[in-house]
N, C-alpha and C positions, 0 to 999 in steps of 0.2 A: 526582520525575518528570523525565525528560530526553528531549528530542527528539533522535533519532540520525540520521535520514535522511528526506528528503522527495523523492519521485519524482513527476514530472509527465509525463504522456503526452498530447499533443494537447489540453492544457488552456489555454484563453485564448490568449494570444500565443505559448505555448510549444509549438512543433511538434515531433513526434517524442518520444522518451523522453529526459528530462533528469533528472539525479540531483544532489541537493545533500546533501553530508555535513554534518550539523549537530552532530556529536559535539564537545563542548568539550574532550575529552581530546586532548592532544598525543601522549602516550605513556602507558605504564602508571602513571607516577609524577606526571606534570605535567598540569595542566588549566587552561585560560584560559577565562573565562566568555563572551566576546563572539564571536558569529558575525556578521560585517559583510558586508552585501550592498549594493552600490552600483548605482544606476540612475537614469536621468533620468525626469522626470515623464512618465507615460504609457507607461513601459517595462515595467511588469509587477510593481512592488513590491507594490501592494495586492492583486494577483492571488495572490501567494504567501500573504499573510495569509488571504485567502478560502479558499485551498486547505487550510490548516491547520484552519480552522473547519469547512469542509465535510467533511474527513476525519473529524473527531471527532464532529460533531453531525448530519450529514446534513440531513434536511428541517428540523431545528430551528436550523440554523446562521444566525447573524445576519451575513450577508455584506454587504459594502458596496454591491455592484452589484445586489442582488436586488430591493430596493424592495418593490412589491406583486405581484411575479411569483409565479405558482404554482411549485411545486418542479420540475415537468416543464419549464416554460418557462425557468426559471433554468438547469437542466441543459443545455438546448439552447443557451442563450446562452453557456455556458462552453465549448462545443465549438469547437476551432480551425477557423477558416473556410477553411483551405487544404487540409484533409484530405478523404479519401473519406468520404461520409456513413455508410458501413457500418463504418468503422474505429473502434476502441475509443478512448474517452477515459478516462483512468485517473489516480487519485491514490493514492499510497501514503505513509503516515506511520508510520515505525518509531520507537517510543519504549520507554523502559525505566522501570520503577518498582519499588518494594519491595513484595513481597506475601509475608506470613508470614516476614518477616525475610530474604527471599531476593530478589535482583534477577531480574526477569522481563521479557522483551522481547515486545512484541506489534507486529505490522505490520498496520495498518488499511488495507484496500484497498477503494476504491470505483471501480466502472467502469460505463460506460454508452455508448450510441451516440446518434447524432442521433435525435430523437423516440423516446425510450426507451419500451419496453413498460410499460404501466400507469403511466407518468410517474415511474418510480422508477429508482434505480441498483441495482447488485448489490453487497452488502456482504460482505466476507470478513475474517476475523481469522486471521492467520498467527502461530502460536506458536513457541516455541523449537525444537520438534521438527519444524518445517516441516509441520505439520498444521493443518487448518481446524477449530477447535473450534466445532461448530454451536451448542452450548448458549450459548456466549458471544455469538455473532452474534444469537441470539434475544433476549438481555437486554442488548444493548450500550448502549441509552440509559440504563438504570438503572446499568450498570457504570461508564460514563464520568462519571455524576453523582457517584459516590463519589470519583473521581480529580480531575476538574476540572468542578465544577458549572457548568451553562450560565449560571446567574444571576450568578456572580462571574467568568466567563471574561473579561469586558471589563476586569477589573482587571489581567489578565496579558497579554491580546492587545488592544492599543489603538493608535490612530494619532494623528497630529498634530491632525486635525480634532476628535477627541474631547477632546484636551487643550485645544485652542483654545476649544471650546464650554464646557468646564468652567471655563476661566479667565475668560471674558467674562460668564457668567451669575452672578447673585447666588445663585441656588439651583442645586444640581446637576441635570443632565439626568436623565430617567427611568431610563436604563440604570444610572447610578451609584446612584440612589435604590433601585432594585430590588436591586442588589448589597449596599447597606448593610442593607436590611431582611432580606435573606437571611443576612447575617452576624449580625444582632441576634436572629434567631429570633422575630419578632413574629407569625408566622402563627397559632400555637396560641392566643394570647390573643385575636386577632381572631375566630377561629372560635368560641371560647367565648362571646364577647359576642353574636354573632349567634344562637347556640343559646338563650341566655338571653332575648333579645328574643322569640323564637318562643314560649317557655314563658309569658312574661308576657302576651303577646297572647291566648293560649288561656285563661288564667285570668281575664283581664279580661272576656272575653266571657261567661264563666260567671256573673259577678256583676253585670252591667250591668242598668239598668232597661229598661222596655219601649221607650221612645223610643230610648234608646241601642242597645238590641238590634235595633230596626228598621233603624237606620242601619248597625249592624254587620252585620246579616244581608244588607243590600243589597250591602255590600262583599264579604261572605263569598260571596254567590251569584255575584257577578261573578268573584270569585277562583276559585270552584269551577268555573264555566264555562270560565274560562281554563285551569285545570288539566286539565279534561276535554279541551279542545282540544289542550293540550300532550300529554296521553297519547295522543290519537288521532293527532296528528302524529308522536309518537314511534314509535307502532306502524307508521305509514305509512313512516317513515324506515327502520325495521327491515325492513319488507316490500320496500322498494325496494333496500335493501342486499342482501337475499337474492336479489332479482331480478338485481341487478348480478352477484352471485357466480355465479348460474345461467347468465347470459349469458356471463360470462367462461369458465365451464366449456364451454359450447357453442362459444365461440370457440376454446378450446384443442382441443376435439374436431375442429373444422373444420381447424384448423392441423395436427393430427396426421394427419387424413385427407389433407390436402394433401401432407404429407410422405410418408406410407405408400403412397399411390397414385401416387407418382411426380411430383407437382407440382414439388417442388424439383429433382428429377433432370432433369425436362424443361427447367426453366429453365437447368440447367447442362449440357444435352446436348452442346453444342458443345465444352465443356471436356472432357467425358468422352471424346468421340470423338477429340479432339486427343491426350489421354493414351494412348488405345488405339493410335493411329498411332505415337506415340513408342515405346511398348513393342514394337510389331511391328518397328520399325526396329532396336531394340536386340537383339531375338531374331535377326534376320537377320544382324546383325553378329557375334553369338556363333556362329551356325552357320557363317559364313564362316571364323571363326577355327578351328573344328573341322575344316573341309575342309582348311585349310592344315596342320593337324596330321596328318590322314590322308594328305596328299600327301608327308609327310616319313617318319619312321622308325616312326610309330605302327603300321602294319600288321604290323611284325615282332613286336608283342606277341602275335600269334597263334601264334608258334613259340618260346616261351621255352625249352623243353627243348632244342631243337636249338642255340639260341644258347649256352646254358650248356654243352652237350656239346662244341661247337666250342671254346669258351673253355678248358675243362678239357683237351681233347686238345692244343690249342696250347701250353698251359703245360707239359704233360708232355713233348712233343717238344722244346720249347725247353730244358727242364732236361737231357734226354738229350744234346742237341747240346752243351750247355755241359760236361757230364761227359766226352764224347768228346774235346773239344778239350783239356781239362785232362789227360786220360790220355795223349794224344799228346805233349803237352809234357813230361810226366814221363818217358815212354819216351825221348825225345830227350836229356833231362838224364842219365838213367841210362846211355845209350850213351856220352855224353861222359865220364862218370865212369869207365866200364870202359876206355875208350881211354887215359885218363890213368893208370889203375892199371897197365895193361900197359907203359906207358913207364917207370914208376918200378920200383924194385927190390922187387917183391912177388911172392911165389911164385904160379905158375898155380893151384895148389890154392886158395889164399886168394881169388884173383880169381874162381874158379868159385863159391866159397861166397858171395861178395858178390853175384855176378850172380844166383845162385839166390834169395838173400834179396830182392833188388830185384824180381825177377819175381813172387815170392809176395806181396810187399807190395802191388804194383800190383793184382794179381788180387784180393787180399782187400779192398782199398779200394773197388774198383769192382764187386765181385761183386753187391752189393745194387742197383746202379743199372743192371744189364743189362736191356735192353728185351726183353720176351718176344715182342712183335710188331713188325713193321716199321712205321716211320712212314708215315702216309698223307695227313696234312693238309699237311705241308711248308710251314707258314706262317713268314714271316720276322718280324723284330722290328717293323717298321713296320705290317705287317698285324695282328699281335696288338694293338698299341697302338690302331689304328683300331677293332678289335673291342671293346676295353674302352671307348673313348669312345662307341661306338654304343650299348652296353648302358646306360651312364650317362645318355646323352641320351634313351634310350627310357624310363627310369624317370621323368625329368622330364616327358616328353610324356604319360605315363600320368596323372601327378598333375594336369597342366594340363587334360587331357581330362576328368578327374573333376570338377574345379572348374567347368569350363564347362558340363558336364551339369547340375550343381546350379543354376548361374545360369539355365540354360535352363528348367529345371522351375519355378523361382520366377517368372520372367518370364511363362511360359505360364499359371501360376496367377493372376497379376495381370491378365493379359488376360481370362481367364475371368471374374474378378470384375467388371471393367469392362463386359464384354459383358452380364453379368446385370443390372448397374445400368442400362445403356442399354435393355435389353429391358423392364425394369420401368417405364421412363419413360412417362408418360401421353401419349396422343395429343393433338395440338393442341386438338381440340374438348373433350376431357375436361379438359385443363389449364385451359382457359378457364372451364369450369363450376366446377372446384375453386377457382380464384382468385376467381370471383364469389361463391361460397358463403362463402369466408373473408372477403372484403370486407364482405359483408352482415352476417356475425356481428360484425365489428369495428364497423360503424356502429351496430348495435343496442346494443353495449356503451357506445359514446360517448353515445348518446341516453339510455340508462338512467342513466348517471353524471350527465348534466346534470339529469335529473329528481330524482335523489337529492340533488344539491347544492342545488337550489331548495327542496326540502322541508326540508333540513337548515338552511338559512338561516332559513326560517319558524320552525323550532324554536328557533333562537337568539333571534329576535324575540319569541317567546312567553315565553322565559325573562326577557327584559327587562321585558315587560309585567307578568308575574307578580310580579317583584321590585318594580315600581312599586306594584302593588295592595297588596302586603304592607307597603310603607312607609306607604301611606295608612291601612291598617288600624292599623298601629302608632301613627301620629300621632293618629288619631282617638281611639283608646282612651286614650292618655296624656293628651290634652288634655281629654276630656269625661267620662270615667267616674271619678266620685269616690264610691265606695261604701265604707262602713265595712269590710265584709267583705273588700274588696280591699286595704285599707291595709297589711296585714301582707305580702301578696305584693309589692305595689309597693315598700314600704319595703325589704323584704329584697332584692328585685331591684336596687333602686337602690344598696343597700349593696354587693351583689356586683359591680355594674357599676363602682362607685367603687373597689372593691378591685382589679378587673381593670385599671382605669385607672392606679391607683397601681403595680400590678405592672408594667404596660407601661412606665410612666415610670421606675421604679427599674431595670428590666431594661435599658432604653435608656440611662439614665445610667451604669449600671455598665459597659456595654460601650463607650459613647461616651467615657468618661473615658480608657480605655486608648487608644482611637483618637485622641483629641485629643492625648495625649502623643506618640504615634508620629508624627502629622502635624507637630506642632511641631518635634520633633527632626529629622525629615527635611527640613523647610523650612529650618531654621537651618543644617543641614549643607550643603544645596545653596546657600543664599544666601551663606553665609560672611560674615554681617553680623548679629551677635548683638544689636545695640542697636535693631533695627527692631521686632521682635516678642518679647514676653516670654511671652505666653500665647495659646493658640488654643482657642476653644470651638466646639462644633457644636450648632446648633439641633436640639432633639429632634423637631420636627415637620417642618421643611423640610430639615433636614440641611445648611443653609448654614453657611459658616465665618464666625466673628467673631474679629478679631484685636485684641490689647491690647498696649500698650507697657509699659515698666518701671513707669510710674506708675499702671497699671491703667486708662488711658484707651483708648477704642476707637480703632483705626486703620482709618479708612474704606478700603474696597477700592480706591476710585478714586485714592487717594494712591499706590498701588503702580504701578510702571512696567509696561509690557506684558510685559517679560521676567520681572519679579518675580511677576506674576500667573500666568504660565505655569509658573514654578518652584513656586508654591503649588499649582497644579493637579496637577503631577507629584508633589509631596510628598503630596497628598491620596490619589492613586492608590497611591503607594508605601506609605503608612501602612495603607491598606485591605488591600493585599496581605499586609503583615506580620501584621496582626491576624487575617487569615483562617485562619492556622495551616497553610496548604497550602504545601508546598515545591515550587513549580512554575516552569517556564520563563517568561520574560517576552519578548514580541515587541513591538517598537515600530516603527511606520511613520511616516516623516518627523517625527522628534522635535524638530528644532531650528529650525523655520521662522521663528519670530518673536523669537529670542533675539539679544541683542547679543554681542559677543566675550567680555566678562567672564563673563556668565551662561552662555554656551555652554561656556566653559572649565570652569566649575564643574560643569556637567552631565556633560561628557565625563570629567573627572577623578574626580568623586565619585559620580555616580549610576550611570552605565553599568556600571562594574566591580563595583558593590555591589548593584545592583537585584535580582539573583538569582544562583543558581549557573550559570544559562544565560541569556544575553541575546542575542536575535536583533534586530539593528538593520538597518532598511531605510532607506537615506539617499540623497539626491542629492549631487552634488559640491559644492554650496554649503552644505549643512548640516554634514556631517562632511567638511571640506576637508582639504587637505594637512597643515596644522598640527595639526588635531585627530587625524587618523589616525596621524601620527608620534608624538603624545603617547601615544595608546593603545598603539602598538607599543613605545615605550620603557618603558611601565609593564607590559609583558607581559600585556596584558588581552585581546588578540585571539587566538583559536584558529584561525580560518579566515576568508578573505576571498574574496568572489565579486563579479563584475561582470555585471550584467544588460545585455547588449549588444542594443540594439534597432535593427533595420533598418527604416527608415521606408519603403523602397521595397516591401518584402514584408510590412511590419507584423508581423514575427515577432521574438521575443526568444530569444536563446541565453544560457546560463549559462556563464561562463568563470571560471577561477581568477584571483585577483588583484583589485585595486581600481583606482580611477581613477589612483592614483599608486603 
C-alpha cells in the first residue's frame, strides 16, 4: 500500500484547497522512501495525521483531538473557522495497493459542512476509471480492515507522544496491547472459554441439591428478570430506532416540500432576479449588435440575385474591354509592319498577301469574343473591386447575424427558465409556513434521537448488570456445588479450560518469539551498541519488555537513558509492524523530541530510510534540523519536502514546497 496524494479543503487550519504529493517515486525507475514535512508546533502537523486517519476510518478514527466528542461535534471542530459555514470541508486520500496481482488506485473522499446533516460526512470512493463504486462505499469499513486494520493502525501511524508513553511505562499502553492481541489472534480462544463457562453453569444447575438449587434459582430468577428487562429495553430501542427513521422520513418530506413548493427559490429570489436582469442586459446588447449589422450591408442580402447579376455583367464587360484594347494594339503593330514592308524591297503582291493574312488572323482571334449586345453597366476597375468586397463583407455579416440570432434564442430561453423559477417561488407567508414545518420536523428528529440514545445507554447498563449476575452464578456453582454426577462435567470442563489456557500460552509464545527477535534486532540496529542487550523477552500477560545482557542478567529499564528508552519504544513498534506481515506506509509525528545527537543520528540514518517503503515524517526545525536533513539528502532518502507555513495573525497554514533549509 502506498499513499499517493492527500488533499485538504477547509480542514483545520488549512484554508482553501491544498494538495500534498506523497508519492515516493521520483521517476519511473527511482524511488526514495521519505516524505518530509516540516512545521512549527501548533502549525498543523498533527492535523495531517488526523486527516489520514479520518479519511480511512471515518467515525472509527482514533484522532488526537477528538477525545470524547461525538462524530458530529468532531466534524464541526475540524471545519476551518475562517470559511463560510455553507462551504464544503473535504479530505481526499489517494492510495495504491495490489489487488489480484494488479496495482489499483482508490481515492477516498469525505466531505461535510458545518453542522452536517445526521451528524455524518459524505463518503465517496473514486476508482481508476473515475467512477464511484457504490458497492465499495457500502462495505468500506470491512474493506479497509483487510488493507490496514484499525487495531494495528497505531503501529504505522504514530506520534512522538505515543513513543514517549511507551518508553516511560513499564507495560505498553492499551492501544499497543490491543495491536499485539490483534496480531496474536487470541480472540477465538477467549470466546471458546466463555462459551464453555456457560455450558458448565447450565450443567451444574441440573445436578445441584435443593439448597443449592434455591440459591441458584434466586440468582437465575434475578438473571431472568434482568434478561426480560434487557429484551424489553431492546424492543424499545428498536421501536425508537424505527420512530427516528420515520421522523427522519417526515423531515425529508418536509424538506422536499420546502424545495418543491418554492421555499428554496424564495430564499434565493433576489439572486434569481439579479440573474434575470443580467440576461436581459445581455439580450439588449445582442440586439444592438444586430441593429448595427442591419445599418451596414446586411439589407443587401435581400437582393442576392441582382448583386450576382451585376458582378457577372461587370466581369463580362471588363473582359470585352480588355479584348478591345489588345485588338487595337495588334492592329497598330500590323500597320507598322506593313509600313516597314513597303519600305524594303518586297513586291506589292507579297505585301498584300501579308496584309490579308494579318487581317484574317486578327478577325479569327477575336471572332469568339465579339459582344452580341452593347455594354450597359459601364463599371470601372475600382467599382468592380468594391462590388467584390461588398459581396464578401455581406457573407460575413450573414454568418454573424446567424450566430447572434442563435445567442439571442438561448438567452431568451434562459430568461424564460428564470421567470418560471421566480413564478414558482413561494409567497412570504407560505415560505414562513414551509420553513416552520421543516424546523418542527427537525426538532422532532433531535428529540427522538435523544430518547433513543438514553434507552440505548440503559441497554448497555443492563448488559453490564447481566454479565455481573452471570459471574455470580458461575462463582456460586463452582464454589458450592460438589455433586458426584457433576464431577465428570466439571473435570472435563476444567481439562478443556486448561487445554485452552495451554493453547493460548503456546500460541502467544510462538508468535512472541518471533516478535522478541524482531524487536531485539531493531533495537540493536538503532542503538549501534551491541554489548548493552543480548536478549529481549516479552511478558505473555502484560506484554512488557524484559532486557538481558550477555551474562543472562536482567537489565533494568531504569538503567537506560531517556534516548535509549525511546529507541527501545521505536524498536518495539518497528518490530510489531514487521511481524504484522502488512506492507504499509509509516507516518511519524514529532519523532525525535527527546533524543540526544548520537541517538538522533542513528534514528535518522538507520530507522527512517528503512522503516517502510514509504515513510511520512512530520517534524519541527529542532527535531530534524539542518544537519539531519542534509544527511537524509546525501543518502538519497528523501523523495519530497514540504513546509507547513503557519500565519499566526490569521491562524491559517499553507503548504509550500521545500523544508526549513
